[in-house]
N, C-alpha and C positions, 0 to 999 in steps of 0.2 A: 504493500500500500504506500502511495506517495506521501511525502511529508505534508503536502498541502491538504490531501484528503484527511490525514490524521487531524490536522488543525481544524478542518471543516467539521469533523465529527465532534471534536472537543467543544468547538464554539456552539454547535447545535445543542449539546448536552447542557452547557452553561445557560443557553437561552431558555431551554425547557425548565430548568431549575429556577431561573430568575422569574419566568412567567408565573410559575406556581406561587412563588413568594409574593409577587406583586398583586396577584388576584386575591390572595388571602388577606393582604394588607388593606386593599381597597374595599373588600366586601365583609370585613369583620366589624362587628358593632363598635368595638373600642378603638379602632384605628381608621376606619373608612371615612370618606367624605359624605356629607348629607346628600349630595347629588347621587352618588353611586349606591348608597344604602337605600335611597328612595327608589331608584331604578330596579333594584333587586327583585321587588315584588312583580314588576312588569315582565321579567324574563321568563322564558318557557323552560328554564333549567336552573339548577342551583350551581352557581360558579364555584362555591366552596368544595363541592364534592365531584363536579363533572368536568372541571378543567384540570387536566393532568399533564398537558404539554402545550407548547406554543400553537400547534395546529388546532387545538381545541378553542382558541380564540375566535375561530370562524363560526362558533355557535352564537356569538353575540351579533346583534344587528349592527349595521354600520354606524359609526359615530357621526352625529350631525353637527356641523360647525355652528348652525343656528342656535344650538343649545348655549353657546358662549355669548350670544347677543343679549345684553341686559343681565340684571342681577336677580337676587343678591349674590355678589361675588363670593361671599364666605361659604356658599354651599359647595364650592370646589375645594375648600381647604380640608385636608384629612384631619380627623380628630387626633390622630397620632402625632401631628405636628402642631398641636394647640400651643399657644403662647409664644410661638416664633414670629418674628416680624415678617409681614407678607408684602410682596410687591404686586402690582397689577400691570401687565403689559397688554397693549392693544395691537390689533392687526386688522387691516381692512378699514371699514368705516368711512370710505369716500362718500357713500350715501348711507343714510340711516344710522342705526346703532352699531358701533364697532364691536368686533369680537374681543372679549377680554379673557386673559388667562392669569390666574393667581399663581404666583411663583414665590418660593422661599429661597432656595439656593441652587435650583437646577441650572440657571444661567451661569453661575460660577463653575459648577462641576463640568458642564458641557465644554466650557472654554478652557478649563484646566486640562481636560483630556485632549482637546485640540492643540493646546500649547505644546504638548509632547510630540506632536507630529511636525512641528516647524523646525527647519534646519537652523541651528544657532549661528551658522556662518553668515546667513543673510538676515536673520532676525536676532541680532545680538542681544543677549541678556543685559538689562540696564539701560538700553536705549529707549528714547521716547517714541510715542506713537501719534499718528494723526488719524482721527475718526472722521472720514469724509463720506458721510452717509446720513440716513434719516435720524432725526433727533426726537425729542418729545417723549410720548408715552410708549416708546418702542423698546423692546428687549435689547436690540442690537447695540444701542448707544451705551447702556450700562455694561453689557457683556464685553464689548471691545475694551472699555475702560478697565474692567476687571482683568482681562487678558494682559493688558499693558502692565498693570500693577503686579500681577502674578509673575510676570517676567522682569520685575524690578524696574519698570519704567513709569513714565507719567504720560497720560493721554490728553492730547489737545483735541477739542471737539469743535465742529462748526454747527451752525443753526440751520436746519433744513426741515421744512414742513411739506412732506409729499402730498398731503391732502390738498393743500393750496395749489400745488402744481397740477394735480388731476382736475381740479375745478377749472383752472385756466384752460387746460387742454380741451375740456368738454365745451367750453365757451368759444373755443377757436382763437384764443388770445396768444397766438404763437410768439409774437414779439415779447410779451410779458414773460412767457415761459423761458425764452432765451435770456432775458434780463435777470430772471430769478436764478437761472443756472450760473450766469456770470457772477451774480452776487455770492453764491455759494463757493465758486471757484476762487473769487477774490479773497474770501476769508481763508481758504486753504493756502493760497500763495503767500498771503501775509504771514501765516504761521511758519511756513517753510523758509521764508527769507528773514526770519527774526532771530536767527542764531539759537534755536532751541534744541539742536542736536536730535532732530526727528529722523529716525532711520527706517521706521516701519509704519505701515498704514493699512487701514481697511478702506476700501472704496468699491464702487460698482463699475462695470465696464463703461457706461456712458460718462460717468464723472471722471474716470481715469483718462479717457480720451480728451475730455475738455480740459483737464489739468495739464496734460501733455502739450496741448495746443497753446494754452495760456503761458506756460513756461517757455515754449519755443519762441513766442512773440517777444519775450524778454531776453532772448539769446541764451536760454538755459534749457535744461531737460530734467526729466524725473531723476535720472542718475546723478546729474550735476547738482540737483537740489539736495542730495544726500540720502535719498531713499534707496535701500538695498533689499527690503522685503515687503511684498504686497500680498495681503490676503483679501480676496475679492469674492463677490457673490452676486447672483442675479440671473434671471432667465436669459439675459442677453448674451451669456457665455456660449459661444459657438466655436467650433474649430477654426472657422474663417476669421472670426474676430480675434481669437487668441493668437493666431499666426500674425495678424496685423499688429497686435499689441507688442508681441515679442520682437518682431522685426523692425517696426517703425517707432514705437513709443519707448521701448526698453533697451534698444541697442543690441538686440540679439539674445541668444540663450544666456542664462546666468553666468556661465564661465567666460562669456565674452563681454556682455553689457554690464555685468555686476549686479543685476536686479533679478530677484527670484519672485515669481508670481504663482500663487496657488489658488485655483478656483474652489469655491465651496458651495454647497447647496443646503439651505436650511430655512426654517421658519419658526414661528413662535410656538407651534404645537410640538414639533419634533426636537428642535435643537439644531445641531450642525453636522452635516455629512462631509467627510473629507474626500478629496479627489486623489486618484492614482496619479503619480507624477506625470505631467503633460509633456510630451516630447515631439519634436519634429519627425522622428523616426516612425511614430505611430500616427502621423498626420494630425497632430494636435487634438486627438480624440480626448474627450473629457468623460471620465467615469467616476461616479460618486458612490461612496460606501457609508452607510449609516453607522452611528456609534453603538453597535450592538454590545450588550443586550439592552441598553437603555432605550434604544429606538431601533426599529426595523423598517426597511422599505422592501416591498415586493413589486414586481411588474406583473400585473394581472390582465386577464382577457378583458376586452372592452365591454363585453356583454355579460360576463360572469366573473365578479370580483373574487370568487372563492377559488378560481383556477389560475395558477401561475403560468405565464407563457414560457416557451422554450428559450434557451440561451440564444442571444442574438435577435430574438423576435421582439416585435413592438407591442406594447400594452400600456395600460394606465398605471400611474404610480399609486400604490396603496401604502399607507403609513400606519405604524403602530408606535405608541409612546408608552413605555413601561418604567416609570420612576415612582418613587414613593409619594411624589407630589402630584403626579398627573397620570391618568390612565386613559389611553385611547386604543380600544381593541379593534382597530381597523377603520381607516378614514380614506376616502378616495380624494387624492390631490387634484388640483386643477392642471396637472402636468401629465405628459406621456413621455415614453422613452423606450430604450432597448435594455433587455435583461443582460447583465454582464456576469461572467464567471467569478467565483472567489479566487483570491490569489494569496500569496504568502503573508503579506502585511494585514490584509482584511479577509480572513477566510470565511466569507459569507457572500451572498449575492450583492451585486451592485447595479446601478442604472446609468446608462449613458445617453447622450443625445437629448437631454431633458429640454422640453419645449412645451408651450401651452397646449393643453388637451384640445385636439382638433375641433371637437364639437363646441368648445367654449372660446376658442382662440379669437374669433372675430369680435367677441364682446369684452376682451381683456384690454384694459388701458394700461400701458406701460409709461410711467411718468418720467420725471427728470432723472431718476436713478433706476 
């Protein structure tokens, strides 16, 4: 048996054990949240006796993200975490009530795990960070700041309200959108040129491109501004864009241009999925792997979410979150992609080619970031 297969089997056993532990935590009277304890009576089975492995989570109905719209927010806080300070992070909400997730420490844990995947050569410990992304009630802002602090750095943040951008886009105010993007980039350039020793950053593809152009206008570049490590995310990540970024914005691969960029895929429900290192040799293909056993992604058939597609085949992304703070026993993402094989570093399934789900794509508004 190959060493990868051995790791796959071990990871699966760990996932089964972790699933059992989390189901017992969320459905036991003394530790569960009011939401899941209330849902228990609606289920056609008893999770405490009938869930014995990860596959048994398919007995649950799909998680509905509309459950997260409106309160009371405390119904999501497990009794087992009573007395701990609680954060609330929002997602969506361009129209109507945003989805809210109660969080205690998950955003710290997710980003500490992610920190261990970053190469110290390009993300030096002790260097400062720039957070060039959405601010306000979003998890990302505090999570990136924690990542910087966890790596002994200080995080500089800009002010960016994506909801305002989406409103402007819907009104067709393209000039204002461009002005707002410029306003955000101006803040970033100010920080980078103020002698703050910023070497690492989080940003999105659109904003990285705009930053590169703004620095070029000043006769500088991302590398010359001192940046050596970029962690980035967003559905705009495509092999074509990544090739452009590496060749045009970053001066070539890390060993040539001195700047390392790693794509990530994440959201407020799941956390953060890392990518397999992206190389020219693989055509800049981007494959994401969830942080098992805390979260799992599957690529499932479009018409039957209980069936996983074959390797290399296209399907919809299905998400599971299994932490002591939050339990999602299966949620259909607004994304589709191809199922990827496990490999040595991440011995479980991944997903590549992530893009908006084709039946929803036309209604998806992608804003300034």
